[in-house]
Structures are given as C-alpha cells and as structure tokens.
C-alpha positions as CSV (number, residue, x, y, z in Angstrom):
1,X,166.0,133.5,81.1
2,X,162.7,132.7,80.2
3,X,161.2,129.3,80.7
4,X,161.1,127.3,77.4
5,X,157.8,125.7,78.5
6,X,155.9,128.7,78.1
7,X,156.2,129.0,74.2
8,X,153.3,127.9,72.0
9,X,155.3,125.4,70.2
10,X,156.4,123.7,73.4
11,X,155.7,120.1,73.9
12,X,155.4,120.6,77.8
13,X,151.9,122.2,78.9
14,X,151.9,125.2,81.0
15,X,150.7,125.3,84.8
16,X,147.3,126.9,83.7
17,X,146.8,124.2,81.2
18,X,147.6,121.6,83.8
19,X,145.3,123.2,86.2
20,X,142.6,123.5,83.6
21,X,143.1,119.6,82.7
22,X,143.2,118.6,86.3
23,X,140.0,120.5,86.9
24,X,138.1,119.1,83.8
25,X,139.1,115.7,84.8
26,X,138.0,116.3,88.5
27,X,134.6,117.6,87.4
28,X,134.2,114.4,85.0
29,X,135.3,112.2,87.9
30,X,132.7,113.8,90.1
31,X,130.0,113.6,87.5
32,X,130.7,109.9,87.0
33,X,130.8,109.3,90.7
34,X,127.3,110.8,91.0
35,X,126.1,108.7,88.1
36,X,127.3,105.6,89.6
37,X,125.6,106.5,92.9
38,X,122.4,107.2,91.1
39,X,122.6,103.9,89.4
40,X,123.5,102.1,92.6
41,X,120.5,103.7,94.2
42,X,118.0,102.9,91.5
43,X,119.2,99.5,91.5
44,X,118.9,99.3,95.6
45,X,115.5,100.9,95.2
46,X,114.2,98.3,92.9
47,X,115.5,95.7,95.0
48,X,113.7,97.2,97.9
49,X,110.5,97.5,95.9
50,X,110.6,93.8,95.0
51,X,111.3,92.7,98.6
52,X,108.6,94.8,100.0
53,X,106.1,93.4,97.4
54,X,107.1,89.9,98.4
55,X,106.8,90.9,102.1
56,X,103.2,92.1,101.4
57,X,102.4,89.2,99.3
58,X,103.4,87.0,102.2
59,X,101.3,89.2,104.6
60,X,98.3,88.7,102.4
61,X,98.8,85.0,102.2
62,X,99.2,84.7,106.0
63,X,96.3,86.8,106.5
64,X,94.1,84.4,104.1
65,X,95.5,81.5,105.9
66,X,94.2,82.3,109.5
67,X,90.5,81.6,108.8
68,X,91.6,78.3,106.9
69,X,93.8,77.5,109.8
70,X,90.9,78.4,112.4
71,X,88.6,75.8,110.6
72,X,91.0,73.2,110.6
73,X,91.7,73.6,114.2
74,X,88.0,73.6,114.9
75,X,87.3,70.4,112.8
76,X,90.6,68.9,114.4
77,X,89.2,69.5,117.7
78,X,85.8,67.9,116.8
79,X,87.3,65.1,115.7
80,X,88.8,64.3,119.0
81,X,84.9,63.9,120.0
82,X,84.1,67.4,121.1
83,X,80.9,69.1,119.7
84,X,81.5,71.4,116.4
85,X,80.2,74.4,118.4
86,X,82.5,73.9,121.1
87,X,85.4,73.3,119.0
88,X,84.9,76.8,117.3
89,X,84.4,78.3,120.8
90,X,87.8,77.1,121.9
91,X,89.4,78.4,118.7
92,X,87.8,81.7,119.0
93,X,88.7,82.0,122.6
94,X,92.2,80.9,121.8
95,X,92.5,84.0,119.4
96,X,91.0,86.3,121.8
97,X,93.6,85.3,124.4
98,X,96.4,85.5,122.0
99,X,95.0,89.1,121.0
100,X,94.8,89.9,124.8
101,X,98.5,88.6,125.3
102,X,100.0,90.8,122.4
103,X,98.0,93.8,123.6
104,X,99.4,93.5,126.9
105,X,102.8,93.2,125.6
106,X,102.2,96.2,123.5
107,X,101.0,98.1,126.3
108,X,104.3,97.2,128.3
109,X,106.4,98.5,125.4
110,X,104.5,101.7,125.3
111,X,104.6,102.6,128.9
112,X,108.6,102.2,128.3
113,X,108.6,105.1,126.0
114,X,110.0,108.0,127.6
115,X,110.0,111.5,125.9
116,X,113.4,112.5,124.6
117,X,114.6,114.4,127.7
118,X,118.0,115.3,126.4
119,X,116.6,117.0,123.3
120,X,113.9,118.8,125.6
121,X,116.5,120.1,127.9
122,X,118.7,121.2,125.0
123,X,115.8,123.0,123.5
124,X,114.9,124.6,126.8
125,X,118.6,125.7,127.3
126,X,118.8,127.3,123.7
127,X,115.4,129.0,124.2
128,X,116.7,130.5,127.4
129,X,119.8,131.7,125.9
130,X,118.1,133.3,122.9
131,X,115.6,134.8,125.3
132,X,118.3,136.5,127.2
133,X,120.1,137.6,124.0
134,X,119.7,141.0,123.1
135,X,120.2,142.7,119.6
136,X,123.5,144.3,119.1
137,X,123.2,147.9,119.0
138,X,123.7,149.6,115.4
139,X,125.7,152.7,115.0
140,X,123.7,155.1,113.3
141,X,125.5,157.3,110.4
142,X,124.1,160.4,109.3
143,X,123.6,160.9,105.6
144,X,125.3,164.4,105.8
145,X,128.4,162.9,107.4
146,X,128.8,160.3,104.6
147,X,128.4,163.1,102.1
148,X,130.9,165.3,103.9
149,X,133.3,162.5,104.0
150,X,133.0,161.8,100.3
151,X,134.1,165.5,99.9
152,X,130.8,166.9,98.9
153,X,130.9,165.1,95.5
154,X,127.7,163.3,96.3
155,X,124.7,164.0,93.6
156,X,122.4,166.9,94.1
157,X,119.5,164.7,94.4
158,X,121.2,163.0,97.4
159,X,121.8,166.3,99.0
160,X,118.2,167.3,98.5
161,X,117.2,164.1,100.1
162,X,119.1,164.9,103.1
163,X,118.0,168.6,103.2
164,X,114.4,167.8,102.9
165,X,114.3,165.1,105.4
166,X,113.3,162.4,102.8
167,X,115.3,159.6,101.6
168,X,118.4,158.6,103.6
169,X,117.7,160.8,106.7
170,X,113.8,159.7,107.2
171,X,115.3,155.9,106.5
172,X,117.3,156.6,109.6
173,X,114.3,157.3,111.7
174,X,112.1,154.5,110.5
175,X,115.4,152.1,111.2
176,X,115.6,153.4,114.7
177,X,111.7,153.0,115.3
178,X,111.8,149.4,114.2
179,X,115.0,148.8,116.3
180,X,113.2,150.2,119.4
181,X,110.2,148.1,118.8
182,X,112.1,145.0,118.5
183,X,113.5,145.2,121.8
C-alpha cells in the first residue's frame, strides 16, 4: 500500500519537506547566532574603546601631575629649612634613582627571556623531515596508449598531435624535464 502522507492534499508533511524546513530553520538559527555574536562583539569593542580612552586620559593626567608633584616635593623640602636649589637637586636625584631602579628591574626581566626552544626544535625537526623527503615518482602514460585504450575513438587532432610529437607527447617530455630538475 502507498503511504497516505505523500498525497498532495495530506496534512502531514513529507520527509523532504521536513528536511527542507529543518535546513531553513537551521540556517536562520545560524544567521541569528552570527548576528548576536556581532552585536556582542560591537558592544565589547565599544566598552574596550571607552576603557582604553579612560586609561589614556588617566595616563595623561598622571604624566602632567609629575612636574607639579616634583615642585611640591622640592618646596616641601625647602620649607624644612634646606635651600631651594638643594631641594630641587634632591627631588631630581630621587627621580634619577627611581629611573635607575626601574631600568635595573627591566634589564633583569629581559635577561630571563629565553628563545622559544620547543618551537625552534620542532621547526628544525620538520625542516629535517622535509629535507629528506623525496617527491613521489609519477607514472608516465603514453598518449598513444590512452588513445588505444579508448578504442581509437580519439579525435583526429589528438592523433595528429601524438604522431607529430606536439601536444600531449611533448608535454610528457616537458613534465619529465621539470620532474628531473626538481629532484
């Protein structure tokens, strides 16, 4: 007996219709997920941009505060009874000492940086394997043999090319010359 679900007037959809419907819904779902991901990324990029602008502004204000704080420190030392020139000299030497300390810490950290030894070893191993690899020899097939296998039904132009040495036959010679030069 035939399946009553396959008739045009039937209320139950066929398997093909179900597959088409599922495919369309899956496609719509994927497009919606991509749109949601784009919206989230845009929002995250916007937040990141605002955050980075805030950090840049904070850095600018901190940079501008250094001279003001330096003058305040120098005048504070001057109020303790030391001459103004000596006060500024002490603040300047403190900045130089702080810069020297940070440079020393930076140099120590740079000396601890090592080259990526595992990656280098892996790259050398891969290069050694590829260097020892030889190209796989290709079997050469005569054009005449191809024509004979096809029962001689090849076009007369192809037969003339094989007989005259142009076309497929000379292509084989060029290919073998290239193969010899690459090894």
